[in-house]
C-alpha positions in Angstrom: 8.4 -1.2 -21.6 6.6 -2.4 -18.6 3.5 -3.3 -20.6 5.7 -5.2 -23.1 7.1 -7.2 -20.2 3.7 -7.9 -18.8 2.4 -9.1 -22.2 5.3 -11.5 -22.5 4.9 -12.7 -19.0 1.2 -13.1 -19.5 1.8 -15.2 -22.6 4.2 -17.4 -20.7 1.7 -17.8 -17.8 -1.2 -18.4 -20.2 -2.7 -14.9 -20.1 -2.8 -14.5 -23.8 -4.2 -11.0 -24.0 -3.2 -7.8 -25.9 -1.5 -5.0 -24.1 -4.6 -2.9 -24.1 -6.4 -5.6 -22.3 -3.8 -6.8 -19.8 -5.2 -9.2 -17.1 -8.5 -7.6 -16.0 -9.3 -8.9 -12.5 -11.5 -5.9 -11.7 -15.2 -5.4 -12.2 -16.4 -2.0 -11.0 -19.8 -1.5 -9.5 -20.8 1.9 -8.1 -23.2 1.7 -5.1 -24.0 5.1 -3.6 -20.6 6.5 -2.5 -18.9 3.1 -2.2 -16.9 1.7 -5.0 -17.4 -2.1 -5.0 -14.8 -4.3 -6.7 -15.1 -8.0 -7.5 -13.2 -10.4 -9.8 -13.9 -13.3 -12.6 8.5 -12.9 4.3 11.5 -14.2 4.7 12.5 -12.7 8.0 10.9 -11.8 11.3 10.2 -8.1 11.9 13.3 -6.0 11.8 13.8 -2.4 12.8 16.1 0.4 14.1 17.1 3.0 16.6 14.5 3.1 19.5 12.3 6.1 18.9 10.2 7.2 21.9 6.6 8.0 20.9 7.0 11.4 22.5 9.8 12.5 20.2 8.9 15.6 18.3 9.9 15.7 14.7 9.7 18.6 12.2 6.9 18.4 9.7 8.1 17.5 6.2 8.7 20.4 3.8 5.9 20.4 1.3 6.0 24.1 0.7 7.5 23.8 -2.8 5.3 20.9 -3.8 2.7 21.4 -6.5 0.9 18.1 -6.2 -1.0 16.7 -7.9 0.6 17.4 -11.3 2.4 15.0 -13.6 5.7 16.8 -13.7 6.0 16.3 -9.9 5.6 12.6 -10.2 9.0 12.0 -8.6 7.6 13.3 -5.3 5.2 10.7 -3.9 5.8 10.3 -0.2 7.7 11.7 2.7 10.6 9.3 1.9 11.2 8.8 -1.8 14.2 6.5 -2.3 16.6 7.3 -5.1 18.8 4.3 -4.3 18.4 0.6 -3.7 18.6 -0.7 -0.1 20.4 -3.8 0.8 18.6 -4.4 4.1 15.7 -3.4 6.2 18.2 -1.6 8.5 19.3 0.6 5.7 15.8 1.5 4.7 14.9 2.3 8.4 17.8 4.6 9.0 17.4 6.5 5.8 13.7 7.1 6.5 14.6 8.1 10.1 17.2 10.5 8.7 14.7 12.2 6.5 12.3 12.7 9.4 14.9 14.1 11.7 15.9 16.6 9.0 12.2 17.6 8.5 12.6 17.1 4.7 11.2 15.1 1.9 13.6 12.3 1.4 14.8 13.3 -2.1 15.6 16.8 -0.9 18.5 15.6 1.4 21.9 15.5 -0.2 23.9 12.2 0.0 26.3 13.7 2.5 23.4 14.9 4.8 21.8 11.5 4.6 25.1 9.7 5.5 25.7 12.1 8.4 22.2 11.8 9.8 21.8 8.0 9.3 25.1 7.1 10.9 24.3 8.4 14.4 23.0 6.2 17.2 22.6 3.0 15.2 21.6 -0.2 17.0 23.1 -3.5 16.1 19.7 -5.1 15.9 16.3 -3.5 15.0 13.0 -4.5 16.6 9.4 -4.6 15.7 8.7 -1.8 18.3 11.4 0.4 16.6 9.5 0.1 13.3 6.2 0.8 15.0 7.7 4.0 16.4 9.1 5.1 13.1 5.8 4.5 11.3 4.0 6.4 13.9 6.4 9.3 13.6 6.0 9.4 9.8 2.2 9.4 10.2 2.4 12.3 12.6 4.7 14.2 10.2 2.2 13.5 7.4 -0.7 14.9 9.5 1.4 18.1 9.9 2.6 18.4 6.3 -0.2 17.0 4.1 -2.0 20.2 3.7 -4.3 20.1 0.6 -2.3 17.3 -1.0 -4.1 14.0 -1.6 -2.9 11.0 0.4 -3.0 7.2 0.0 -1.8 4.7 2.7 -0.3 1.2 2.2 -0.9 -1.0 5.2 0.7 -4.5 5.4 3.8 -6.6 5.9 7.1 -6.7 4.0 5.4 -6.9 0.6 4.1 -3.4 1.2 7.1 -2.2 3.1 9.4 -2.9 0.2 7.1 -1.4 -2.5 9.5 0.9 -4.4 8.2 4.5 -3.9 9.1 5.5 -7.4 6.6 2.9 -8.7 3.7 4.2 -6.7 1.2 6.1 -8.9 2.0 9.8 -9.1 -0.2 12.8 -8.2 -0.6 11.8 -4.5 1.4 11.5 -1.3 1.9 8.0 -0.1 2.4 6.8 3.5 3.9 3.3 3.8 2.8 1.5 6.9 4.2 -1.9 6.2 6.4 -3.8 8.6 8.4 -6.9 7.7 7.0 -10.1 9.2 3.8 -8.5 10.5 0.6 -10.5 10.9 -3.1 -9.6 10.7 -3.2 -9.2 14.5 -0.1 -7.0 14.5 -1.6 -4.7 11.9 -4.9 -4.6 13.8 -3.1 -3.4 16.9 -1.2 -0.6 15.2 -3.9 1.1 13.1 -4.1 3.9 15.6 -0.7 5.1 14.5 -2.1 6.8 11.4 -5.7 7.4 12.6 -5.3 11.2 12.4 -4.3 11.1 8.7 -6.8 11.9 6.0 -6.3 9.4 3.1 -8.4 9.1 0.1 -7.6 5.4 -0.3 -6.2 2.8 2.2 -4.7 -0.3 0.6 -4.6 -3.3 3.0 -2.7 -6.5 2.5 -2.1 -9.1 5.3 -2.2 -12.8 6.0 0.8 -14.4 4.4 2.8 -14.3 7.7 -0.2 -15.7 9.6 -0.1 -18.7 7.3 3.7 -19.1 7.8 3.2 -19.1 11.6 0.3 -21.6 11.6 -2.6 -19.2 12.4 -5.9 -20.7 11.4 -8.3 -19.3 8.8 -10.9 -18.2 11.3 -8.5 -16.0 13.2 -7.2 -14.4 10.0 -10.7 -13.7 8.8 -11.8 -12.3 12.2 -8.8 -10.0 12.3 -9.5 -8.8 8.8 -13.1 -8.0 9.8 -11.9 -6.1 12.8 -9.2 -4.2 10.7 -11.9 -3.1 8.3 -14.2 -1.9 11.1 -11.5 0.0 12.8 -10.4 1.6 9.6 -14.0 2.6 8.8 -14.3 4.1 12.3 -11.0 6.0 12.0 -11.4 7.1 8.4 -15.2 7.3 7.5 -14.5 9.3 4.3 -11.8 7.0 2.9 -12.1 4.2 0.4 -10.8 1.0 2.1 -9.5 -1.6 -0.3 -8.6 -5.2 0.7 -5.9 -6.6 -1.6 -6.0 -10.4 -1.9 -3.2 -12.5 -0.5 -0.7 -13.4 -3.2 0.2 -16.9 -4.1 3.7 -18.3 -3.2 6.1 -20.9 -4.4 6.7 -22.3 -0.9 5.7 -25.9 -0.3 4.9 -25.0 3.3 2.0 -22.8 2.3 -1.0 -24.2 0.4 -2.0 -22.0 -2.5 -5.5 -23.6 -2.6 -5.8 -22.5 1.0 -4.8 -18.9 0.0 -7.5 -19.0 -2.7 -10.2 -20.1 -0.2 -9.2 -17.3 2.2 -9.3 -14.8 -0.6 -12.8 -15.8 -1.5 -13.8 -15.1 2.1 -12.0 -11.8 2.2 -14.0 -10.7 -0.8 -17.2 -11.5 1.1 -16.0 -9.8 4.2 -15.0 -6.7 2.3 -18.5 -6.4 0.8 -20.1 -7.0 4.2 -18.0 -4.3 5.8 -18.6 -1.8 3.0 -15.0 -2.0 1.9 -13.7 -2.9 -1.6 -11.8 -6.0 -2.8 -8.9 -6.1 -5.3 -8.0 -9.5 -6.7 -4.2 -9.1 -7.1 -3.9 -12.9 -6.9 -4.8 -13.6 -10.5 -2.2 -11.2 -11.8 0.6 -13.1 -10.0 -0.5 -16.8 -10.4 0.7 -19.2 -13.1 -1.3 -22.2 -14.5 -0.7 -24.2 -11.4 -1.8 -21.4 -9.1 1.7 -20.8 -7.9 3.5 -17.4 -7.8 5.0 -16.8 -11.2 8.7 -17.5 -10.9 9.7 -14.4 -12.8 7.9 -12.2 -10.3 9.6 -13.3 -7.1 13.1 -13.4 -5.5 12.6 -16.3 -3.1 9.2 -17.8 -3.8 7.5 -15.3 -1.4 8.9 -11.8 -1.8 8.5 -9.8 -5.0 11.2 -9.0 -7.6 11.4 -5.8 -9.6 9.1 -7.4 -12.2 6.7 -8.4 -9.5 6.4 -4.8 -8.2 5.9 -3.6 -11.8 2.9 -5.9 -12.1 1.5 -4.5 -8.8 2.3 -1.0 -10.1 0.2 -1.5 -13.2 -2.8 -2.7 -11.1 -2.5 0.3 -8.7 -2.3 2.7 -11.7 -5.4 1.1 -13.1 -7.2 1.5 -9.8 -6.2 5.1 -9.4 -7.4 5.9 -12.9 -10.8 4.4 -12.1 -11.0 6.3 -8.8 -10.2 9.6 -10.6 -12.8 8.9 -13.2 -15.4 8.1 -10.5 -14.5 11.2 -8.6 -14.9 13.4 -11.7 -18.3 11.8 -12.3 -19.4 12.4 -8.8 -18.3 16.0 -8.9 -20.2 16.5 -12.2 -23.3 14.9 -10.8 -23.0 17.2 -7.8 -22.7 20.3 -10.0 -25.7 19.2 -12.1 -27.8 18.7 -9.0 -26.9 22.1 -7.5 -27.6 23.8 -10.8 -31.0 22.0 -11.0 -31.8 23.1 -7.4 -30.9 26.7 -8.2 -33.2 26.7 -11.2 -36.0 25.3 -9.2 -35.5 28.1 -6.6 -35.6 30.7 -9.3 
């Protein structure tokens, strides 16, 4: 059903392609162990109950998980929503409730969630509250990941509101998005999940910088520093820069977004990271965010996240194929070495 929708939307936007060749913004080039990729918010930060960084939380219960297998696709992160949230506050307190219970989100009953999430609520949530929550979730993931594979989403509200049920299955996902965050804010909080061991780190930032009048040079410098910090903290992870999406806001120039994206692709290559051109999947003929993919000209609708989901599933499939190929090559090399020794 999702592919049918994408095909129809593609035709409307001028992307007249069959379902089997939906918009293909990715060209994969394997260079040593690094996968290279190239291509041909409404509110300020919100948050919840103040959580001191020293608070100890139980590690999530992964004991009954059998990841990665397809039948367990409904369990993809330490907080898997089964309901729609009306506000960032609701999202925050449900995530906090799951952490306090030391459980995967979907394993808590509705009554347990209501009881846990009603206690100690603040009338207004802050950026620091969200930073504390995300740091707690990262620490819980370190304790509970075990042998399970992990991906991390890093960004602003576009990442924060990514529906967990639409994230590719077979892995755990840690969402490190905060509404209203900028590239400098993200740079300053990378240490929160530095102890995790992700296979892939998806980064998206910049749209809030543009809304707040930050110049291009500052955005690009922050991105370069983000990639260097991530490479230092996670030398074995694939770091993937996702392009800034177009908007329908008159206050933000989409031509400027395209110029910045071209520079981000160059920076990613220079910093031994990878680049994913999401922009072309979301842009119409005029280069604006397709109207059917957004709720307000900036944030994504359900259909918008379904498009993003398709791209991530495509990426994860390529990563899996590449990993199998590397493992096969390693086995062949070891076999050859054993034969030579004999």
